[in-house]
Every structure is written in structure tokens, then in C-alpha cells.
KEMI-395063 format. One record per residue: z, x, y of N, C-alpha, C, O in turn; residue in three letters. Coordinates in pm, 1 decimal, padded with zeros to 6 digits, always signed. Atoms other than C-alpha are relative to their C-alpha. Layout:
REM residues N
- n_z;n_x;n_y;ca_z;ca_x;ca_y;c_z;c_x;c_y;o_z;o_x;o_y;aa
- Z;X;Y;Z;X;Y;Z;X;Y;Z;X;Y;ALA
...
***
This chain:
REM residues 183
- n_z;n_x;n_y;ca_z;ca_x;ca_y;c_z;c_x;c_y;o_z;o_x;o_y;aa
- +00005.2;-00117.0;-00087.3;+09312.9;+08427.1;+07317.8;+00097.1;-00014.2;+00115.3;+00173.2;+00078.2;+00144.0;MET
- -00089.2;+00020.8;-00114.5;+09497.7;+08275.6;+07615.2;+00145.6;+00018.7;-00041.4;+00224.6;+00081.4;+00029.1;PHE
- -00137.4;-00006.1;+00046.3;+09814.4;+08243.6;+07409.7;+00040.5;+00146.0;-00022.1;+00151.0;+00185.0;+00015.5;TYR
- -00033.9;-00140.6;+00024.6;+09801.9;+08611.3;+07303.1;+00013.3;+00074.3;+00133.4;+00103.1;+00157.3;+00148.1;ASN
- -00003.7;-00062.8;-00131.1;+09732.9;+08720.9;+07663.3;+00131.2;-00036.1;+00068.4;+00197.8;+00051.2;+00124.0;LEU
- -00125.0;+00044.1;-00060.3;+10027.6;+08511.2;+07788.7;+00117.0;+00071.5;-00064.9;+00207.2;+00118.8;+00004.2;PHE
- -00110.1;-00065.3;+00072.2;+10253.6;+08656.4;+07518.2;+00015.4;+00146.3;+00040.6;+00127.1;+00195.3;+00057.1;SER
- -00006.1;-00140.0;-00039.3;+10163.3;+09011.5;+07613.9;+00051.7;+00011.5;+00144.2;+00132.7;+00099.2;+00174.0;LYS
- -00044.9;-00002.6;-00137.8;+10213.5;+08937.9;+07984.4;+00148.8;-00034.7;+00004.9;+00225.0;+00028.5;+00078.1;THR
- -00139.2;+00042.3;+00010.5;+10542.2;+08762.4;+07902.3;+00085.3;+00119.9;-00040.0;+00187.5;+00148.4;+00022.4;TYR
- -00077.1;-00116.1;+00048.2;+10661.3;+09068.5;+07708.7;+00005.4;+00109.6;+00104.8;+00107.3;+00177.1;+00118.8;ASN
- +00002.2;-00101.4;-00107.8;+10555.2;+09297.9;+07995.6;+00101.3;-00034.4;+00109.1;+00174.0;+00053.2;+00156.0;LEU
- -00098.3;+00042.6;-00103.7;+10759.9;+09095.7;+08248.6;+00141.5;+00020.8;-00051.3;+00228.4;+00066.0;+00023.3;TRP
- -00134.7;-00018.5;+00054.4;+11060.2;+09102.8;+08016.9;+00036.9;+00148.2;-00000.8;+00150.9;+00183.3;+00029.4;ARG
- -00025.1;-00144.6;-00000.1;+11029.6;+09480.8;+07983.0;+00029.8;+00049.4;+00142.0;+00123.9;+00126.0;+00162.5;LEU
- -00022.3;-00039.2;-00138.9;+11001.8;+09525.7;+08361.6;+00135.7;-00047.2;+00046.0;+00206.6;+00028.2;+00112.7;ILE
- -00132.5;+00051.9;-00033.6;+11308.9;+09306.2;+08408.9;+00110.2;+00087.3;-00054.5;+00205.8;+00120.8;+00015.4;SER
- -00100.1;-00085.7;+00065.4;+11504.6;+09515.2;+08163.8;+00007.5;+00135.4;+00068.5;+00116.9;+00184.8;+00095.9;TRP
- +00003.9;-00132.0;-00063.4;+11394.9;+09842.6;+08323.4;+00067.9;+00002.5;+00134.4;+00142.2;+00096.0;+00164.1;ILE
- -00057.9;+00000.4;-00135.1;+11497.2;+09744.1;+08675.4;+00142.2;-00057.1;+00002.9;+00204.1;-00063.6;+00109.1;VAL
- -00136.4;+00049.1;+00007.3;+11827.8;+09596.4;+08554.3;+00018.2;-00143.8;+00042.0;+00126.6;-00183.3;+00084.9;GLY
- -00006.6;+00141.9;-00036.6;+11747.0;+09232.1;+08620.8;+00048.6;-00076.8;-00122.4;-00016.7;-00076.0;-00226.7;LEU
- -00060.0;+00071.8;+00114.4;+11970.4;+09017.2;+08397.0;+00015.2;-00148.1;+00036.6;+00037.2;-00185.1;+00151.9;ARG
- -00009.3;+00147.0;-00022.3;+11982.0;+08640.0;+08351.5;+00089.0;-00064.2;-00106.6;+00100.9;-00014.6;-00218.6;HIS
- -00073.8;+00082.6;+00094.3;+12204.7;+08385.1;+08187.8;-00048.4;-00141.2;+00017.3;-00051.9;-00192.8;+00129.0;ARG
- +00059.2;+00134.4;-00007.1;+12058.6;+08044.3;+08100.3;+00105.5;-00102.5;-00046.7;+00168.7;-00085.3;-00150.8;VAL
- -00089.5;+00110.3;+00032.9;+12270.1;+07728.1;+08097.9;-00083.5;-00128.1;-00020.6;-00182.2;-00150.3;+00049.5;HIS
- +00065.6;+00128.9;+00021.3;+12161.2;+07389.0;+07960.8;-00125.2;+00007.9;-00080.4;-00213.5;-00076.1;-00062.5;GLY
- +00121.7;-00011.0;+00081.0;+11900.8;+07504.0;+07711.4;-00021.0;-00124.4;-00086.5;-00133.5;-00155.7;-00125.4;THR
- +00012.2;+00124.8;+00078.8;+11974.1;+07186.1;+07517.5;-00080.8;-00106.9;+00076.0;-00130.0;-00201.5;+00014.5;GLU
- +00074.1;+00094.6;-00081.3;+11805.1;+06998.6;+07806.8;-00148.6;+00032.6;+00005.2;-00228.1;-00049.1;+00051.5;ASN
- +00137.8;-00045.8;-00010.4;+11480.7;+07194.0;+07776.0;-00092.8;-00078.1;-00089.0;-00071.2;-00085.5;-00210.0;LEU
- +00103.7;+00071.0;+00076.7;+11182.6;+06987.3;+07667.2;-00082.8;+00107.7;-00069.6;-00134.0;+00198.8;-00004.4;ILE
- +00071.4;-00103.9;+00072.1;+11015.4;+07188.7;+07394.6;-00135.0;-00046.4;-00052.2;-00216.3;+00037.8;-00090.4;THR
- +00126.2;+00049.8;+00048.8;+10726.9;+06964.9;+07290.4;-00070.5;-00085.7;+00105.5;-00006.8;-00156.6;+00183.3;ASP
- +00081.9;+00085.5;-00086.7;+10446.4;+06802.1;+07482.8;-00006.6;+00050.5;+00142.6;+00061.9;+00145.1;+00181.5;GLY
- +00014.3;-00040.9;-00140.3;+10339.6;+06825.9;+07843.1;+00118.2;-00037.1;+00085.6;+00186.7;-00135.7;+00058.4;PRO
- -00107.7;+00026.1;-00094.1;+10589.9;+06839.5;+08124.4;-00028.4;+00080.2;+00125.0;-00108.2;+00173.9;+00123.0;ARG
- +00014.7;-00075.0;-00124.8;+10612.7;+06957.7;+08483.8;+00136.8;+00058.6;+00033.1;+00236.3;-00012.5;+00046.4;ILE
- -00123.3;-00066.7;-00041.0;+10873.7;+07215.7;+08570.6;+00007.8;+00000.5;+00151.7;-00086.1;+00040.9;+00220.4;LEU
- -00025.6;-00008.7;-00144.3;+11020.0;+07179.5;+08917.1;+00114.2;+00098.5;+00015.4;+00225.0;+00077.2;-00033.8;VAL
- -00094.2;-00112.8;-00011.0;+11198.0;+07500.5;+09014.2;+00013.4;+00039.5;+00144.5;-00086.2;+00047.5;+00216.5;VAL
- -00019.8;-00058.3;-00134.2;+11353.9;+07623.3;+09336.8;-00052.6;+00141.3;+00005.0;-00054.8;+00211.4;-00096.2;ASN
- +00061.6;-00133.0;-00013.2;+11197.2;+07939.3;+09472.9;+00077.6;+00078.7;+00107.2;+00105.1;+00028.1;+00216.0;HIS
- -00072.8;-00086.2;-00092.0;+11382.3;+08229.9;+09637.7;-00071.6;+00129.9;+00028.9;-00073.4;+00176.2;+00142.9;GLN
- +00067.4;-00129.3;-00017.3;+11183.9;+08548.4;+09581.2;-00091.5;+00027.6;-00116.9;-00099.8;-00052.1;-00210.4;SER
- +00086.3;-00039.6;+00112.9;+10937.6;+08727.7;+09356.3;+00080.2;+00023.2;-00129.1;+00023.5;+00026.4;-00238.3;ALA
- -00085.2;-00015.4;+00118.9;+11232.7;+08782.0;+09121.7;+00003.9;-00125.3;-00085.6;+00043.1;-00119.8;-00202.2;LEU
- +00000.7;+00123.4;+00073.9;+11194.6;+08418.1;+09020.1;-00097.8;+00001.6;-00116.2;-00074.0;-00064.8;-00217.1;ASP
- +00097.7;-00004.1;+00107.8;+10889.7;+08497.9;+08807.5;+00060.3;+00054.0;-00127.9;+00052.3;-00013.7;-00230.5;ILE
- -00060.2;-00046.2;+00124.7;+11069.9;+08715.5;+08554.9;+00121.4;-00084.9;-00042.9;+00153.1;-00091.9;-00161.7;PRO
- -00112.2;+00087.0;+00035.4;+11370.6;+08479.8;+08572.6;-00046.1;-00119.1;-00078.8;+00021.3;-00162.8;-00172.0;ALA
- +00051.5;+00118.6;+00069.0;+11158.5;+08189.3;+08461.5;-00046.3;+00024.6;-00141.9;-00058.9;-00070.0;-00219.7;LEU
- +00047.8;-00029.5;+00137.2;+11039.5;+08364.7;+08147.9;+00100.4;-00039.1;-00105.6;+00064.2;-00055.9;-00222.0;LEU
- -00102.0;+00039.8;+00094.3;+11368.0;+08270.7;+07986.4;-00005.1;-00147.4;-00036.6;+00053.5;-00189.1;-00136.5;TYR
- +00008.0;+00143.7;+00028.4;+11284.8;+07900.4;+08002.5;-00145.3;-00050.2;+00000.0;-00170.0;-00168.2;-00024.9;VAL
- +00139.6;+00036.1;-00018.6;+10905.6;+07902.2;+08048.7;-00071.3;-00029.9;-00135.4;-00064.3;+00050.8;-00228.0;TRP
- +00078.0;+00026.2;+00123.1;+10690.6;+07734.1;+07780.4;-00111.7;+00105.5;-00009.2;-00171.3;+00141.9;+00092.1;PRO
- +00099.8;-00106.4;+00017.8;+10452.1;+07993.3;+07635.2;-00141.4;-00049.5;+00036.4;-00221.6;+00029.7;+00085.8;LYS
- +00130.7;+00054.2;-00035.2;+10148.6;+07767.2;+07685.1;+00013.5;-00078.1;+00129.6;+00032.4;-00199.8;+00128.5;ARG
- -00018.8;+00068.0;-00128.5;+10170.9;+07692.2;+08054.8;-00069.2;+00079.8;+00109.4;-00116.1;+00191.2;+00086.1;SER
- +00049.7;-00068.0;-00116.1;+10046.1;+07783.5;+08396.7;+00091.6;-00038.2;+00116.8;+00187.6;-00113.4;+00100.0;THR
- -00085.8;+00025.0;-00113.9;+10192.4;+07772.9;+08744.3;-00083.0;+00006.4;+00127.9;-00197.4;+00051.8;+00128.2;PHE
- +00061.4;-00006.1;-00132.3;+10108.5;+07739.0;+09111.6;+00075.3;+00102.6;+00082.4;+00198.3;+00106.5;+00083.6;VAL
- -00062.5;-00103.4;-00084.9;+10167.9;+08029.0;+09348.8;-00077.6;+00011.9;+00130.3;-00192.5;-00031.2;+00139.4;ALA
- +00069.7;-00018.4;-00131.5;+10082.7;+08116.8;+09709.0;-00110.7;+00101.8;-00018.7;-00096.4;+00198.1;-00094.1;LYS
- +00119.4;-00081.6;+00013.3;+09742.3;+08278.1;+09746.4;+00024.2;+00146.4;+00033.6;-00038.8;+00235.3;-00023.8;GLN
- -00024.9;-00138.4;-00043.9;+09882.0;+08587.5;+09916.4;+00062.0;+00086.9;-00109.5;+00058.4;+00209.6;-00100.2;SER
- -00061.5;-00079.5;+00109.7;+10062.5;+08691.4;+09593.3;-00105.4;+00082.6;-00072.5;-00074.1;+00185.0;-00133.4;ILE
- +00107.9;-00074.8;+00065.6;+09722.9;+08803.6;+09462.0;-00017.8;+00139.5;+00060.2;-00075.6;+00227.1;-00004.1;ALA
- +00014.0;-00131.3;-00064.4;+09739.4;+09096.0;+09708.0;+00108.8;+00097.4;-00039.1;+00099.3;+00216.3;-00008.5;THR
- -00104.9;-00089.8;+00050.2;+10056.6;+09235.0;+09551.5;-00047.2;+00060.7;-00130.4;-00077.0;-00012.7;-00224.6;TYR
- +00062.8;-00068.0;+00113.7;+09939.0;+09495.9;+09299.1;+00048.8;-00054.4;-00134.6;-00030.7;-00112.0;-00208.8;ALA
- -00047.0;+00040.7;+00133.0;+10161.3;+09417.0;+08998.4;+00002.9;-00152.8;-00014.7;-00037.6;-00205.9;-00118.1;SER
- -00007.9;+00146.4;+00009.8;+10218.9;+09049.1;+09074.7;-00138.1;-00062.0;-00009.0;-00161.5;-00153.4;-00088.1;PHE
- +00134.9;+00056.6;-00000.3;+09854.4;+08981.1;+09148.1;-00067.2;+00012.3;-00139.4;-00130.4;-00081.8;-00187.2;GLY
- +00057.3;-00021.2;+00130.7;+09744.9;+09129.4;+08816.5;+00063.6;-00094.5;-00103.2;-00006.7;-00156.8;-00182.8;LEU
- -00070.1;+00085.5;+00096.3;+10011.3;+08939.7;+08619.4;-00032.3;-00145.4;+00020.6;-00048.2;-00219.8;-00076.1;LEU
- +00039.0;+00138.9;-00027.0;+09929.6;+08611.9;+08795.9;-00137.7;-00028.2;-00053.6;-00161.3;-00135.3;-00109.5;VAL
- +00136.8;+00017.2;+00052.6;+09564.5;+08658.9;+08705.2;+00000.9;-00006.6;-00150.5;-00066.4;-00091.1;-00209.5;TRP
- -00007.5;-00003.1;+00146.2;+09648.8;+08743.8;+08345.1;+00061.3;-00129.7;-00055.3;+00025.0;-00174.4;-00164.1;LEU
- -00065.7;+00120.5;+00045.3;+09869.4;+08433.4;+08320.6;-00072.1;-00125.5;+00044.1;-00021.3;-00235.5;+00022.3;MET
- +00084.3;+00109.1;-00045.9;+09595.4;+08211.2;+08472.4;+00072.8;-00087.7;+00103.8;+00059.5;-00210.0;+00102.9;LYS
- -00066.7;+00073.6;-00108.4;+09810.3;+08113.1;+08771.9;-00096.2;-00063.2;+00093.4;-00205.9;-00011.3;+00114.3;GLY
- +00083.7;+00069.7;-00097.9;+09668.7;+07866.7;+09021.9;+00048.7;+00040.6;+00135.8;+00164.9;+00018.4;+00169.9;ILE
- -00035.3;-00048.8;-00133.2;+09665.3;+08015.6;+09369.6;-00039.6;-00100.6;+00105.3;-00152.5;-00149.8;+00104.9;LEU
- +00028.3;+00094.2;-00105.4;+09690.6;+07788.8;+09672.6;+00026.3;+00062.0;+00136.7;+00105.7;+00155.1;+00150.4;ILE
- -00021.1;-00045.8;-00138.6;+09669.9;+07843.2;+10048.2;+00107.4;-00091.5;+00058.6;+00083.2;-00210.4;+00079.3;ASN
- -00110.0;+00080.3;-00055.4;+10004.0;+07725.8;+10188.4;-00030.0;-00031.4;+00146.9;-00074.3;+00054.3;+00223.4;ARG
- +00033.6;+00045.9;-00137.2;+09965.8;+07524.7;+10508.3;+00100.3;+00051.1;+00102.1;+00059.6;+00090.4;+00211.5;SER
- -00100.4;-00039.1;-00100.0;+10294.8;+07616.2;+10680.0;+00095.1;+00100.7;-00065.7;+00196.7;+00062.8;-00124.0;ASN
- -00078.7;-00101.6;+00066.8;+10434.3;+07946.0;+10558.1;+00131.0;+00031.4;+00066.1;+00212.1;+00103.5;+00008.0;ARG
- -00126.4;-00027.5;-00067.7;+10717.1;+07953.5;+10812.6;+00098.1;-00116.2;-00009.3;+00205.6;-00112.9;+00050.5;THR
- -00077.7;+00124.1;+00006.3;+10854.9;+07610.9;+10721.8;+00147.1;+00024.6;-00036.8;+00235.4;-00040.2;+00019.4;ARG
- -00134.9;-00020.3;+00045.2;+11164.6;+07747.0;+10547.6;+00074.0;+00115.8;+00062.0;+00188.7;+00142.3;+00026.0;GLY
- -00065.8;-00120.3;-00061.3;+11242.2;+08051.7;+10762.0;+00129.0;-00042.3;+00070.1;+00131.7;-00138.3;+00147.2;LYS
- -00126.7;+00020.2;-00067.3;+11604.1;+08063.4;+10870.5;+00082.2;-00118.9;-00052.4;+00190.3;-00147.6;-00000.8;GLY
- -00071.5;+00115.7;+00055.8;+11705.7;+07759.9;+10659.3;+00078.0;+00045.0;-00123.6;+00039.6;+00141.7;-00189.3;MET
- -00076.8;-00032.0;+00118.8;+11968.2;+07768.1;+10385.7;+00004.3;-00120.5;-00092.2;-00029.2;-00232.0;-00052.0;SER
- -00006.8;+00105.4;+00097.7;+12020.2;+07565.0;+10073.9;-00137.6;-00025.8;-00056.9;-00230.6;+00052.0;-00035.5;GLY
- +00123.9;+00038.2;+00062.4;+11746.1;+07390.3;+09881.1;-00084.0;-00075.5;+00105.2;-00041.9;-00179.3;+00156.3;LEU
- +00085.2;+00062.4;-00101.9;+11459.6;+07305.5;+10119.0;-00062.2;-00129.8;-00054.0;-00068.4;-00150.0;-00175.3;LEU
- +00064.1;+00122.1;+00048.2;+11287.4;+06965.9;+10107.4;-00122.7;+00030.8;-00087.6;-00193.0;+00129.4;-00065.6;PRO
- +00109.9;-00022.2;+00091.7;+11031.1;+06932.8;+09828.7;-00129.2;-00063.0;+00055.9;-00126.0;-00166.2;+00123.0;PHE
- +00128.1;+00067.1;-00021.2;+10664.1;+06866.1;+09876.7;-00022.9;-00088.4;-00122.5;+00034.2;-00064.1;-00228.8;LYS
- +00009.2;+00103.8;+00100.5;+10548.4;+06571.6;+09669.0;-00108.9;+00017.9;-00106.4;-00120.8;-00064.9;-00196.8;LYS
- +00113.9;-00019.7;+00093.7;+10247.0;+06715.2;+09478.8;+00037.1;-00002.8;-00144.9;-00029.9;-00070.0;-00223.3;GLY
- -00041.7;-00003.6;+00140.0;+10430.2;+06786.3;+09154.1;+00042.7;-00136.3;-00048.0;+00022.3;-00170.6;-00164.4;ALA
- -00052.3;+00131.4;+00037.3;+10584.7;+06439.9;+09157.7;-00114.0;-00098.5;-00012.4;-00111.4;-00183.6;-00101.4;PHE
- +00120.4;+00084.2;+00014.4;+10249.2;+06265.9;+09218.1;-00067.7;+00028.9;-00133.7;-00109.4;-00062.4;-00205.0;HIS
- +00064.7;-00040.4;+00124.2;+10106.7;+06465.7;+08927.5;+00078.2;-00051.7;-00121.6;+00017.6;-00099.9;-00217.2;LEU
- -00080.2;+00045.0;+00113.4;+10397.1;+06378.3;+08694.7;-00012.7;-00152.1;-00019.9;-00021.8;-00200.8;-00132.6;ALA
- +00013.8;+00143.8;+00008.8;+10370.3;+06008.6;+08778.8;-00137.3;-00039.0;-00051.2;-00149.7;-00125.2;-00138.2;VAL
- +00138.0;+00030.7;+00039.6;+09992.0;+06002.4;+08742.0;-00021.2;+00030.5;-00149.0;-00084.5;-00048.9;-00218.6;LYS
- +00015.8;-00037.7;+00136.8;+10006.6;+06183.5;+08405.7;+00103.7;-00062.7;-00091.5;+00092.4;-00054.0;-00213.8;ALA
- -00108.9;+00062.7;+00076.0;+10321.9;+05993.7;+08297.8;+00068.7;+00102.1;-00091.0;+00094.5;+00075.0;-00208.3;GLN
- -00068.4;-00105.1;+00071.4;+10488.3;+06319.1;+08191.8;+00135.6;+00024.8;+00063.2;+00153.5;+00000.9;+00182.6;VAL
- -00134.6;-00023.1;-00060.1;+10853.7;+06414.4;+08237.0;+00001.0;+00121.4;+00091.8;-00082.5;+00211.5;+00084.0;PRO
- -00027.8;-00109.6;-00091.8;+10983.3;+06641.9;+08508.6;+00119.8;+00075.7;-00061.2;+00219.2;+00015.4;-00101.8;ILE
- -00110.6;-00086.9;+00048.3;+11201.2;+06935.0;+08393.9;+00053.8;+00077.1;+00119.3;-00005.1;+00177.3;+00159.9;GLN
- -00059.7;-00074.3;-00111.5;+11428.3;+07039.9;+08682.4;+00068.3;+00127.6;-00046.3;+00144.9;+00126.1;-00142.7;PRO
- -00062.0;-00129.4;+00030.7;+11531.5;+07404.7;+08672.3;+00048.6;+00061.4;+00130.8;-00026.6;+00071.9;+00227.7;ILE
- -00058.3;-00060.6;-00118.5;+11765.7;+07567.2;+08922.8;+00027.2;+00149.2;-00025.4;+00097.0;+00186.2;-00119.8;VAL
- -00031.3;-00142.0;+00003.0;+11767.3;+07941.8;+08980.7;+00107.6;+00026.1;+00099.9;+00088.3;+00007.2;+00220.0;ILE
- -00112.4;-00025.5;-00088.8;+12103.2;+08037.9;+09119.9;-00021.5;+00122.8;+00086.4;-00121.3;+00193.2;+00071.0;GLY
- +00013.9;-00117.5;-00086.4;+12159.7;+08304.0;+09382.4;+00002.5;+00130.2;-00084.1;+00067.6;+00137.9;-00188.3;PRO
- +00003.8;-00132.4;+00062.5;+12086.3;+08665.9;+09284.7;+00114.1;+00081.5;+00055.7;+00133.2;+00088.3;+00177.1;TYR
- -00103.4;-00093.0;-00040.0;+12381.6;+08903.8;+09289.5;-00054.5;+00141.5;-00021.4;-00129.2;+00165.7;-00116.2;THR
- +00041.5;-00140.0;+00016.6;+12322.2;+09276.6;+09337.8;-00143.5;+00027.2;+00044.1;-00200.0;+00131.1;+00010.1;GLY
- +00137.0;-00020.3;-00049.9;+11982.5;+09232.1;+09506.9;+00005.9;+00039.7;+00147.5;+00052.5;-00037.6;+00231.3;PHE
- +00003.3;-00049.2;-00140.0;+11938.4;+09439.9;+09825.0;-00130.4;-00046.3;+00062.7;-00235.9;+00013.6;+00041.7;ASP
- +00115.9;+00061.0;-00059.0;+11701.0;+09223.6;+10025.1;-00073.5;+00095.3;+00094.4;-00196.5;+00100.5;+00094.4;VAL
- +00061.2;-00090.1;-00095.3;+11642.6;+09484.8;+10295.7;-00080.7;+00112.4;-00066.0;-00184.1;+00154.6;-00014.3;SER
- +00067.4;-00108.4;+00071.8;+11542.9;+09752.2;+10044.9;-00087.6;-00050.4;-00114.8;-00164.6;+00024.8;-00174.6;LYS
- +00071.9;+00061.0;+00111.5;+11397.8;+09508.8;+09789.5;+00025.9;+00072.5;-00133.2;-00065.4;+00099.5;-00211.2;ARG
- -00041.7;-00068.4;+00122.0;+11591.2;+09679.0;+09512.8;+00082.7;-00098.0;-00083.5;+00175.8;-00160.8;-00033.3;ILE
- -00065.0;+00099.2;+00085.0;+11702.7;+09469.8;+09214.3;+00083.7;+00071.2;-00107.2;+00115.8;+00008.0;-00207.9;ALA
- -00074.9;-00069.4;+00102.7;+11897.0;+09733.8;+09019.6;+00136.9;-00063.5;-00018.4;+00213.6;-00075.4;+00077.1;LYS
- -00125.2;+00061.0;+00030.8;+12189.9;+09568.2;+08847.2;+00008.9;-00145.8;+00052.6;+00118.2;-00197.8;+00075.0;GLY
- +00008.3;+00136.1;-00053.9;+12077.7;+09224.6;+08972.0;+00028.1;-00101.2;-00111.5;-00016.3;-00083.8;-00225.0;CYS
- -00034.3;+00103.2;+00097.6;+12214.6;+08914.0;+08797.0;-00028.9;-00137.1;+00055.8;-00015.6;-00159.4;+00176.2;PHE
- +00031.3;+00133.9;-00043.3;+12115.2;+08550.7;+08810.5;+00027.1;-00104.1;-00108.5;-00006.1;-00081.2;-00224.8;CYS
- -00020.6;+00112.1;+00090.3;+12222.6;+08220.8;+08647.6;-00117.2;-00095.1;+00016.0;-00163.4;-00118.2;+00127.8;ASP
- +00107.3;+00099.5;-00001.5;+11948.6;+07969.9;+08553.1;+00053.3;-00125.1;-00064.8;+00116.0;-00118.0;-00170.5;ILE
- -00056.2;+00122.5;+00051.7;+12034.2;+07605.4;+08498.4;-00116.8;-00098.1;-00032.8;-00194.2;-00136.3;+00055.0;PHE
- +00099.8;+00100.9;+00041.5;+11808.8;+07368.9;+08299.2;+00067.2;-00135.3;+00003.2;+00158.4;-00161.6;-00075.2;VAL
- -00061.9;+00131.8;-00017.0;+11893.6;+07015.6;+08409.5;-00072.8;-00099.4;-00093.3;-00184.6;-00071.2;-00136.3;LEU
- +00062.5;+00098.3;+00085.6;+11819.0;+06703.7;+08199.1;-00135.4;-00043.3;+00051.4;-00153.2;-00053.1;+00172.8;PRO
- +00132.5;+00043.0;-00045.5;+11455.0;+06591.0;+08209.4;+00007.1;-00139.4;+00063.9;+00094.5;-00220.6;+00033.7;PRO
- +00012.7;+00130.6;-00063.8;+11354.3;+06298.1;+08425.7;-00135.3;-00057.9;-00040.0;-00240.5;-00002.9;-00007.4;ILE
- +00121.4;+00058.7;+00053.8;+11102.9;+06069.8;+08261.1;-00066.9;-00088.2;+00102.7;-00000.9;-00157.6;+00180.1;TYR
- +00076.9;+00072.8;-00100.9;+10827.7;+05912.2;+08464.4;-00073.8;-00118.5;-00062.5;-00158.0;-00180.2;+00002.8;THR
- +00066.2;+00111.1;+00064.7;+10718.1;+05650.8;+08212.6;+00018.6;-00128.9;+00085.0;+00129.1;-00163.2;+00127.2;THR
- +00005.9;+00124.7;-00075.3;+10619.2;+05329.7;+08394.8;+00023.9;+00015.2;+00150.2;+00032.9;-00085.5;+00220.4;ASP
- -00009.6;-00016.7;-00143.3;+10663.3;+05483.5;+08739.5;-00139.2;-00003.6;+00061.4;-00238.1;+00026.9;-00005.3;LEU
- +00127.9;+00005.0;-00071.0;+10388.9;+05437.6;+08999.4;+00009.3;+00083.3;+00126.8;+00115.1;+00137.7;+00158.5;THR
- -00001.5;-00075.0;-00126.7;+10289.1;+05605.6;+09325.0;+00103.4;-00052.0;+00097.0;+00152.5;+00023.2;+00181.2;ASN
- -00101.8;+00055.9;-00088.5;+10528.6;+05369.9;+09500.5;+00139.6;+00061.6;-00028.3;+00229.6;+00053.3;+00055.2;ASP
- -00128.9;-00056.7;+00038.1;+10812.7;+05548.3;+09318.2;+00013.1;+00148.9;+00033.2;+00120.9;+00206.4;+00017.9;ASP
- +00000.8;-00145.3;-00018.5;+10716.3;+05904.9;+09415.1;+00106.8;+00046.6;+00098.4;+00176.7;+00144.3;+00071.4;VAL
- -00098.3;-00042.3;-00100.9;+10934.7;+05927.4;+09725.0;+00141.6;-00001.6;-00055.2;+00216.8;+00094.0;-00036.4;ALA
- -00137.4;+00005.8;+00055.1;+11251.4;+05808.8;+09544.7;+00018.8;+00096.0;-00115.7;+00128.1;+00149.2;-00135.1;SER
- -00005.4;-00099.2;+00107.0;+11168.3;+06027.4;+09243.4;+00023.8;+00139.1;+00056.7;+00106.1;+00214.9;+00005.2;LEU
- -00012.5;-00129.7;-00066.1;+11132.7;+06329.0;+09471.7;+00141.7;+00019.4;+00051.1;+00202.4;+00124.7;+00031.5;THR
- -00136.5;-00006.5;-00051.1;+11463.9;+06249.5;+09641.1;+00104.7;+00016.8;-00110.3;+00201.7;+00091.0;-00095.0;ASP
- -00093.0;-00007.0;+00113.2;+11639.6;+06202.6;+09306.1;+00005.1;+00140.1;-00057.3;+00113.2;+00194.5;-00079.8;LYS
- +00006.5;-00133.9;+00056.7;+11521.7;+06535.4;+09168.3;+00058.5;+00101.5;+00099.2;+00131.4;+00192.4;+00059.6;VAL
- -00051.0;-00092.6;-00100.7;+11599.1;+06713.4;+09496.3;+00152.4;-00005.9;+00006.5;+00217.9;+00097.7;+00017.8;HIS
- -00147.2;+00011.8;-00008.9;+11955.0;+06576.8;+09504.9;+00064.2;+00068.4;-00119.2;+00159.2;+00144.7;-00102.0;LYS
- -00058.3;-00061.7;+00118.4;+12027.5;+06681.1;+09145.5;-00007.9;+00155.7;+00006.3;+00087.3;+00226.4;-00026.7;GLN
- +00014.5;-00144.5;-00007.1;+11890.4;+07028.5;+09201.5;+00080.5;+00061.6;+00112.7;+00138.8;+00169.0;+00097.5;MET
- -00077.0;-00048.3;-00113.7;+12050.5;+07069.3;+09541.3;+00149.7;+00005.4;-00030.5;+00217.8;+00101.2;+00006.0;SER
- -00142.1;+00001.9;+00040.5;+12391.7;+06971.1;+09404.3;+00030.8;+00117.5;-00089.6;+00131.4;+00185.6;-00069.9;ASP
- -00023.4;-00115.1;+00090.7;+12360.3;+07229.1;+09125.0;-00009.0;+00132.5;+00077.7;+00075.5;+00220.2;+00059.7;MET
- +00017.9;-00121.9;-00076.7;+12233.3;+07498.3;+09364.2;+00123.0;+00026.9;+00087.9;+00171.1;+00140.0;+00094.3;TYR
- -00115.5;-00018.5;-00090.2;+12521.8;+07440.7;+09609.3;+00124.2;+00031.7;-00082.8;+00209.8;+00107.0;-00036.4;MET
- -00115.2;-00030.2;+00084.8;+12774.0;+07448.2;+09321.7;-00001.1;+00145.9;-00044.4;+00104.3;+00203.8;-00070.6;SER
- +00013.2;-00143.5;+00036.1;+12641.5;+07796.7;+09232.8;+00070.6;+00087.2;+00101.6;+00127.6;+00190.4;+00066.2;CYS
- -00058.4;-00080.7;-00106.4;+12767.3;+07924.0;+09568.0;+00151.3;-00009.4;+00000.9;+00219.9;+00079.7;+00050.9;HIS
- -00144.7;+00019.9;-00012.1;+13115.0;+07785.7;+09525.1;+00078.2;+00033.0;-00128.8;+00201.0;+00025.5;-00130.7;SER
- -00071.8;-00031.2;+00124.6;+13192.3;+07886.6;+09163.9;-00074.5;+00107.2;-00078.0;-00191.8;+00136.5;-00054.7;SER
- +00057.7;-00103.2;+00092.1;+13134.9;+08153.5;+08900.2;-00020.3;-00067.2;-00134.3;+00063.4;-00145.8;-00178.6;LYS
- +00026.5;+00061.7;+00131.6;+12978.0;+08055.2;+08570.3;+00017.3;+00106.5;-00106.8;+00000.2;+00078.3;-00225.4;PHE
***
């Protein structure tokens, strides 16, 4: 049942993306882990990230989102249908006015180490054609980069900080290269 519900929700998001003119190009699909459990670590820019991720998202998965997204009519319903985990963010202004890839919180890395599952870094590049002030995505385009997985086999809690830094550096380097070149 869950799989069918996810598939229908997935197809609805894809249709909405197509209708509003949101287009994506995925690079590095050969790096995508297709079997077994894994933790996707993805940079976040806007609500447009949700349909962007459908191009690389495993069909049997869930995600963590800020609790306030449940109040957005369409997003709230789709998050509920997809069994998203809603959390209360402690410092919602932490990234205001900052550019580039912000520092990562360590929760996903602790989870990956504890479960001994790989981390799949995914970078969503900047959106072109998105009018932030009007929140209009007509003709919007975005590149998505799937980076090689990072395996956590034999890592311990003592390794979480260096693992977090390693993943952040790889993703930050890719994100910054998106600003300086066309793919």
C-alpha cells in the first residue's frame, strides 16, 4: 500500500513540475546506490527541492522536513502522503543572509554510522529562471549532481565529525563549481 501511495504521489509531483515548467538534468546517475538502505544527504534551497529530488529519490524512502511545511496546503498533503517525518527546527534563522553550502548538522551522519549504511551525497545546483520575490518557477531549470557514495563500514561515533566535514567539503566544492560553470 505504501509503495502504491508513494508512486502516485511521485507521479503527481512530476506532473506538477512539468505543468509549472520546472526542468532538471541529473549528472552522476552511475553513482546512485540502487539497492539496500542508504542515507541521502542533500543541500536545501527551497520548496522546489522536493520535486527536484524525485529524479534521484528511491521509491521506498522517507524524509525529514521542517514541521511548518505541514501548514502549506499542497506540500503538507504530499508530505503526509509520503510519510515524511516532521521536526521542529531549533534555530530557523541560522542560515539567513549566508551564501554557499551552510554547515551540516550531524544527525544524518550519526544515523549512518550507527546503522553502518552508506551516505549518498546529492547536490542540487542553483535554480535558473526562478523569481524568488514572486515565487514563480515558470521555465525554471536546475542541475542535480549525484556524488559517489561514502561508506560508513567500521566507522564509529568518534568518526562522525570528520565524516561530516568530508561530505560537506565534497558537496560544497560541487555546489560552488555550479556557480562558476555551465553544465
